[in-house]
C-alpha positions in Angstrom: 71.1 18.4 -0.5 71.9 14.9 0.3 73.1 14.2 3.8 76.6 12.9 3.7 79.2 11.9 6.4 81.3 14.5 7.9 80.6 18.1 8.7 77.7 19.5 6.7 79.6 22.5 5.7 82.0 20.3 3.6 79.0 19.6 1.1 79.2 23.3 0.2 82.9 23.1 -1.0 82.2 22.2 -4.5 79.2 24.7 -4.7 81.1 27.6 -3.6 83.7 26.8 -6.3 81.0 26.4 -8.8 79.4 29.7 -7.9 82.6 31.7 -8.2 83.3 30.1 -11.7 79.7 30.9 -12.7 79.9 34.4 -11.5 83.3 35.1 -13.3 85.8 33.9 -10.9 85.0 36.5 -8.3 82.0 37.5 -6.3 80.9 38.9 -3.0 79.5 36.4 -0.2 76.1 37.7 -0.9 76.3 36.6 -4.8 77.7 33.4 -3.7 74.7 32.7 -1.4 72.3 33.6 -3.9 73.9 31.6 -6.6 73.9 28.3 -4.4 70.4 28.9 -3.4 68.9 29.2 -6.9 71.3 26.4 -8.4 71.7 23.8 -5.6 68.6 22.0 -4.2 69.1 23.3 -0.8 65.9 22.6 1.4 64.1 25.6 2.3 64.1 24.9 6.0 67.9 24.8 6.0 67.8 28.0 4.2 65.6 29.8 6.6 67.2 28.4 9.7 69.0 30.9 12.0 71.1 30.6 15.0 70.5 32.3 18.5 72.0 35.5 17.4 69.9 35.7 14.5 72.6 34.7 11.7 71.7 32.3 8.9 73.0 28.9 9.6 73.2 28.2 5.8 75.3 31.4 5.3 77.6 30.3 8.1 78.3 26.8 6.6 79.1 28.6 3.1 81.5 30.8 5.1 83.1 27.7 6.7 83.4 26.1 3.1 85.2 29.3 2.0 87.4 29.3 5.1 88.6 25.7 4.3 89.1 26.4 0.7 91.0 29.5 1.4 93.4 27.6 3.7 93.7 24.9 1.1 94.7 27.4 -1.7 91.4 27.3 -3.8 90.1 30.8 -2.8 91.7 34.3 -2.0 89.9 37.0 -0.3 90.6 40.5 -1.4 90.0 43.7 0.7 86.1 44.5 0.8 85.5 40.9 1.2 85.5 39.6 -2.4 86.1 35.8 -3.0 88.4 35.1 -5.9 89.2 31.8 -7.3 93.0 30.8 -7.6 94.3 28.7 -10.5 93.8 25.6 -8.7 90.3 26.7 -7.7 89.4 27.4 -11.2 90.7 23.8 -12.1 89.0 22.0 -9.5 85.9 19.8 -9.4 85.5 18.3 -5.9 83.8 15.0 -5.1 82.7 14.7 -1.5 85.6 12.4 -0.7 87.9 15.2 -2.2 86.3 17.9 0.1 86.5 15.7 3.2 90.4 15.2 2.4 90.8 19.0 2.2 88.9 19.4 5.4 91.2 17.0 7.4 94.3 18.1 5.7 93.7 21.8 6.6 93.0 20.6 10.3 96.1 18.6 10.3 98.3 21.5 9.0 96.6 24.1 11.5 97.2 24.4 15.1 94.9 21.7 16.5 95.9 19.7 19.6 97.4 16.2 19.5 94.1 14.4 20.3 92.6 16.0 17.2 95.4 15.2 14.9 95.6 11.5 16.1 91.7 11.3 15.5 91.9 12.8 11.9 95.2 11.2 10.7 93.7 7.9 9.6 94.2 7.0 5.9 90.8 5.1 5.9 88.0 7.3 4.3 85.1 5.8 6.2 87.1 6.4 9.6 88.1 9.8 8.5 84.4 10.7 7.8 83.3 9.3 11.2 86.1 11.0 13.3 84.8 12.8 16.4 87.2 15.8 15.1 84.5 16.2 12.5 82.1 17.6 15.3 84.5 19.9 16.9 83.7 22.7 14.3 80.8 25.0 15.4 79.0 25.4 12.1 76.5 27.8 13.8 79.5 30.2 14.2 81.5 32.3 11.6 85.2 30.7 10.8 87.8 32.6 12.8 89.7 34.1 10.1 90.0 37.9 11.4 92.6 40.1 10.5 93.3 41.5 14.1 94.0 39.5 17.1 91.4 41.5 19.1 88.7 41.8 16.3 86.0 39.7 18.0 86.4 41.9 21.0 86.3 45.0 19.3 83.2 43.7 17.2 81.6 42.8 20.4 82.1 46.3 21.9 80.8 48.1 18.7 77.6 45.8 18.8 77.0 47.0 22.4 77.7 50.6 21.4 75.2 50.7 18.5 72.5 49.0 20.3 72.9 51.8 23.0 72.7 54.8 20.6 69.7 56.8 20.7 67.7 57.3 17.7 69.2 60.7 16.6 72.7 59.4 17.3 72.1 56.4 15.1 70.6 58.5 12.2 73.7 60.8 12.4 76.2 57.9 12.5 74.4 56.3 9.6 74.7 59.7 7.6 78.5 59.9 8.3 79.0 56.3 7.4 77.0 56.8 4.1 79.3 60.0 3.3 82.5 57.9 3.8 80.8 55.4 1.2 80.6 58.1 -1.4 77.3 59.6 -0.9 76.8 63.2 -1.6 74.5 65.9 -0.2 73.4 63.7 2.7 70.6 65.4 4.8 69.4 63.9 8.0 65.7 64.8 8.1 64.3 62.8 11.1 61.2 64.5 11.1 58.2 63.2 12.6 55.4 62.4 10.2 57.6 61.8 7.4 56.8 58.0 7.0 60.0 56.7 8.6 62.4 58.6 6.2 65.4 59.6 8.3 67.4 61.2 5.5 68.2 61.5 2.1 71.3 62.0 -0.4 72.7 61.2 -3.8 75.1 58.4 -4.8 77.3 59.4 -7.8 77.3 56.6 -10.5 79.7 58.3 -12.9 81.0 61.8 -13.6 77.6 62.9 -14.9 74.9 60.7 -13.3 73.9 60.5 -9.8 70.8 58.7 -8.2 68.7 59.8 -5.3 68.6 57.6 -2.2 66.4 57.9 0.9 67.4 56.0 4.1 65.7 54.7 7.1 67.6 54.0 10.4 65.9 51.6 13.0 67.3 50.8 16.4 65.8 47.2 16.8 66.8 44.3 18.7 64.4 41.9 17.2 64.8 40.9 13.4 63.1 43.3 10.9 60.3 41.6 9.1 58.9 42.2 5.7 56.1 44.6 6.8 58.8 47.4 7.6 60.4 47.0 4.3 57.0 47.3 2.3 56.2 50.3 4.4 59.5 52.0 3.7 59.1 51.2 0.0 55.8 52.8 0.1 57.2 56.0 1.7 59.8 56.5 -1.0 57.8 55.5 -4.0 58.2 58.3 -6.7 60.4 60.2 -4.6 63.8 58.2 -4.8 65.4 55.8 -7.1 66.5 53.5 -4.1 66.3 53.1 -0.5 68.7 52.1 2.3 67.2 50.4 5.4 69.9 50.5 8.3 69.2 48.5 11.4 71.0 47.7 14.7 69.3 44.1 14.3 69.2 41.6 11.5 66.7 41.0 8.7 64.3 38.1 8.2 64.5 35.9 5.3 61.0 37.3 4.2 62.3 40.9 4.7 65.3 40.1 2.4 62.9 38.6 -0.2 60.5 41.7 0.0 63.6 44.1 -0.4 64.8 42.2 -3.6 61.2 42.1 -5.3 61.2 42.6 -8.9 59.8 45.7 -10.6 59.8 47.6 -7.4 62.1 50.4 -6.1 65.1 48.5 -4.9 66.0 48.5 -1.0 69.5 47.9 0.2 69.4 46.3 3.5 72.4 47.1 6.2 72.1 45.1 9.3 74.2 45.4 12.3 77.0 42.9 11.3 77.4 45.0 8.1 77.5 48.2 10.0 80.2 46.9 12.3 82.3 45.7 9.2 82.1 48.9 7.4 83.0 51.1 10.7 86.0 48.7 10.9 86.9 49.2 7.2 86.4 52.8 7.2 88.1 53.6 10.5 85.2 55.2 12.0 85.6 55.1 15.8 88.3 52.4 15.4 92.0 52.8 14.8 94.6 50.5 13.9 97.8 50.7 16.1 101.3 49.1 15.6 103.1 48.2 18.8 106.2 46.0 19.7 106.2 43.9 22.6 109.4 43.1 24.5 110.1 39.3 25.3 112.1 39.4 28.6 112.5 35.7 28.7 114.5 36.0 25.3 117.4 37.7 27.1 117.3 35.7 30.4 119.9 33.5 29.3 122.2 36.2 28.6 121.7 38.2 31.5 123.7 38.2 34.7 122.4 35.9 37.3 
């Protein structure tokens, strides 16, 4: 993509809208990533670049684009993380100048400090593009659109818990999670010498048809490479219709490409961020509470001195 003024993720505003239009007005984040990669000329170096925590910088930029488009009313996010075009989003065809205006307008409408507002309030387009406020967004981190005020703290705690599980514990937790997601007859094998297969089960596709799935659970801290995916596929070849590889780490770009190889047993990749999201969604080890907080200062003017 051509380098333009302003935050890099602003360049993805229209590609995100175009992806959703092409995908039927709604899509998962993964589907949006894949459409943009295949349809827009994004340099390979940008696609493969990751931040210190192993997250894709390209995917973070797309997430930031969705965040601003959602704040501006172009996109809605349904439960389960589905991105959906609004009527305004369906009609939009944004230029880079339009995208920059959306970026600055959303920042002005948000809870930004006065210094940022003065820097971004200029009506001159070139001045707005060069505004220091453009550099105050951390494009390497995910946008802060959490549903709960303590969500990041809970996610960090879950991250630590998952990485400190022993092998058996992670296998059993993965099996329980798969049951919550609709898998049947789940059996944790965990046998030595079974080529890394930790369990198996069936996913019901409809009332009459179900497909056999084998899964592997790996407690890693370093990103998982393509070799592990190829080994796992070889182990389940002819024994299952699909494989699921769960890890307490992330997958490299090459691993994801290996998992999606055509004319081969499909492998679904579930990395630590996915597991954390699913645990929260399924309320496994996480509970949602409602509480009232008393504001004593409200009553102070009415109290006896």
